[in-house]
N, C-alpha and C positions, 0 to 999 in steps of 0.2 A: 349773459357771458362773452367779452371777447378772444380771442385768440390765444394771444398769448398770455392771458391768464389758463385759461385755459388749457394750455398745456404742463402754463407751472403746476397745475394745482394734478394733472391728470396723466398727465407721464415728465416726470420731474425731471430732468435733464438732458430731456429728450432735443434736440437738433434736428429742424426741418429741413435735412438735406441726406445726399444718398446714402445709402448704407441704411436703415435705420433697422434691423433682424440686427446688423452687429450694434447700435446701441444699444437693444431691450433684448431684455431674456425671457419675454412672453413674444411671440412671434413662429411664423412663416417664412420659409422663399421658396415661389413656383416658377418652377421652367414650365414653358411658354410653346406650345408645340416641339415636344422630347423626337426625335428621330429621325424630325425632318429637316430640310433646307434651306435658306434662303432661300441659294440661284438653284433652275436647271442642271443638271447634271450636264455636266462639259460647255453649260454655257454662260454668259452675263444677267440673261431672262431672268428674270422673277422669278418664282415659284410659287403659284397664288392655290396652291392647297397647302402650303406654309405656313402662308397669312390667313388664308384663311380662321388656319388654325390657332392663330394667335389671335385673332380677332378672338374668334367665337368662346375660346379658355377666358380669354380676358374679359370678356364681355358678362362673361357665365358668371366669374370670381368675385365679379360686381354688382352682379343682381346677387347677390348669395348676402352681402354687408348690407348692403342697404337699402331700404324700403320707402314708398311713401310719406311716409311722417315722419324721417327721420330728421333731427335737425342737421346739416356739413359745412363744412366750411371746406370753401372749395381753395388752394393754395397754392398759388404758382411763386416758385421763384426764378428771376429774369440774371444772368450772368453778362454783365458790361464793367467800360471804360467808368470808372468817374466822367472824365471830360464828356459825356454822349451826357447831352442834356434831357429827364426822361420827358419834357412835355415837346417832343420835338418831335419827327414827321415819322421815327423810327420804333415804330408801336407791335406790341406783341401781338394781340389780337386775339389772345385768348378768350374772352369773356366779348366782347367784340362779337366774335363768329360764332363761341360755344352756349349762353346763355340767351332765353327765348327770349326773356323781358325788359327791356328798361327800366321797367319801372324797378325791376332786381338789380341788374347791374349800379346804379345810382350808390348802393350799400358799399360798393366795389373800395376797398381800404387801399393805403399804401403807405411800406413806408423803406429808407435804406438801410442793409445790415453789411457789418461784413465782409468781404471774397468768403466764402466758404471752403476752398480747398487752398488752408496754409500755409503749403510744403510747395508751393507754384512763386513762378520771381515775380513783377512786378505786384506784388500781392495787396500795395500801398494804394496800386494807381484805377486795380478796380471796386470791385463793391458787388454788390448783392441788391437786385429792387425785389421786396417781397410782399408778393401781391396777394388778398385775402377777401373770400367771399362767403358770406352768410347764405343759407339758399335750401330748397329740398331739392329731391330727385328728379320733379318735375320740372325745376327750374334748366336744367339741363340736360344740352343735345349732348347726352351720354357717349352714346354707341359713338357717334362722326367721330369727341374727341381721344375717348382709347384705342379708336383704330388710327388717330394722327399722331398722337402718343408714339404708339408699338411703330413708325412707318420713322420715326423723325430720322434715322442711321440712311436712309435708301430716297436720295431725292426725285427718284421720278416716283413713287409710290403715296397717294395721293388717299386722303388728304394725308395734310401738313399743320403742325404749325410753324408758323413765320417765325421767324429768329434772325432780327436785324442785326447782331453785335458781335455775331464772329469767335465770340470762343463757347462750352459749353451750351449743350444745347437744353431749353429752357423744364426743372424739374415742377412735374406737375403733382398733388395732394392731395384725393380726397378723403377728408375727416369727418369718420363720422362721430359728433357730439354727443347723439343720442346713444350707442351701444360700447363708444367707447373704444372705436377701431378706426384706426390709421391705416389704407392702404395705396400700394405708391410702384407702379410702373415701369420703372428705367428706362427698357426699352421693350426690343421684340424678343428679347431671350430670356425674362421671367419677371414675379413680380415678389413684391416685400408684403408681408399683414400682421401688422401687430399690435396688441392689443394691450390694455391697465388689465385685464381681468383673462385669464390662458382658459377657461370654460365659457367662455366668449366667442373662440374658433378654433372651438372643437369641433364642431361640428365640422364647418368646410373641411379641417385635417382632415378630417373621418371619412368625410363625402371625396375627395381630393384626392387622396393620399397618393395616387399614381402623377400627381403633379410635382409633388415635393421632391428639390432640388437633391441627387441622390447625395453630391455633394458633402450637402447639409442633415444627408437624411439622420445620421446615429443620434445626433443630439435633436435633430425636435421632433424624430420619433420616444425618447427616451423624453424627452416635458413633456409627454402627453399620456405616459404613463402611467 
């Protein structure tokens, strides 16, 4: 099944863009590294305790949601001006750096979609390059990729996702097509998990309830009663 057909069938009406949680009523919003801060006190130096906690929590959630045998769609939205030639030297490198095998990378598909943020100026001049790859967990250097996603707002932090277009940072979605779950880390602050069936994600809600975003906690707790 192709990605577009899968989303239409399993998550009807959903658009793969930031704020999945607000689009779907079966989901959890997690906050990462609660109580810690990105910088060391009274300095501009990155706080390693914060980032190590962010990495550990995000990777742990991923490992709870994805097993070796699960079919995965690894999806990336790249936001750019239409005038840029997608075959130019401006390469995103998500799939080159974080997919282990060339034999898997050849299955990568790409299409151009409308710009995802329609409340901005010059919307007609912008678009979304939408990449999708069907693969398995072991095909992805997921530990490094997750760290890169979490580092995107901090130029000195490594690893990073190369972003050549000077618009929003790319958005990466991990879709478990076997369990019908979508995992989206928006940056170091948190992540969203949605599912076609709430019972699929009940175990991580119960196991990691301390990570639930306090702003959404009442709503999320009500969902799982």
